[in-house]
N, C-alpha and C positions, 0 to 999 in steps of 0.2 A: 247044165243045170248050178245054179248058183245056190250056196248053203249060207244064209246070213241068220245070226241070233237077232231075236226082235231089241236086245239092248245095243246092238251095235249098229244102229241105223242114226249115227252123230253126223255133225255135219262134215267131220272127216272120212267117216265110211262112206257118204254120199259122194265127196270129192273123189275118192279112191275108185267107186264104181264107174262115175264118169269117166275118168283118167283110163280104166280099163276099157271101158267102150270106145274111148276114141282111138287108142291104139289098135283095138280090132278092127274098128271100120277104115282106120288109115292103111291096115296091112291089107284088107281085103279089098277095098275100093280106092283107095288112095290114087292108082295109076288112072282110072277111069274118071275119077272127079277131077284129077289135075288135066287130062285132055280135054275135058269139058269147059275146065274154066280157061284154057290158052285158046278154045275155038268161041267162047262166048264173053269173056274178060268178066265173068261172075268172081264173088269173094271166096277164095279156097276154104278160108275158116268159118265162113257162116255155113258153106256147104256142109264140111265137114260135121259141123255141132248138129245142123240137123238130121243127118244121118246118124250120129253118136245118139241123139234121144231115141230115134227111131228103133235102132238098136238095141239099146235097154230096156224099152218096152216089149221087145220080142222075146227077152230071156225069161227062164221060169224060175222062179224065187221059192225056196221053201224058207219059211220060217219054224223054228223051235221056239215055242213060248213056254 
């Protein structure tokens, strides 16, 4: 669970959340995505970005207002 203060949803905070999500996806799915890229020739970064967005939407956020 991620705790965020409502006033912390600045552009910098959004970028930080995207970066954390990207690192998490790369850590969890990086090898399998790389294997898929090697087999199909797909773009690694675009696949990671897609999974990063999906991962971000599966988190539970708590907003303290």
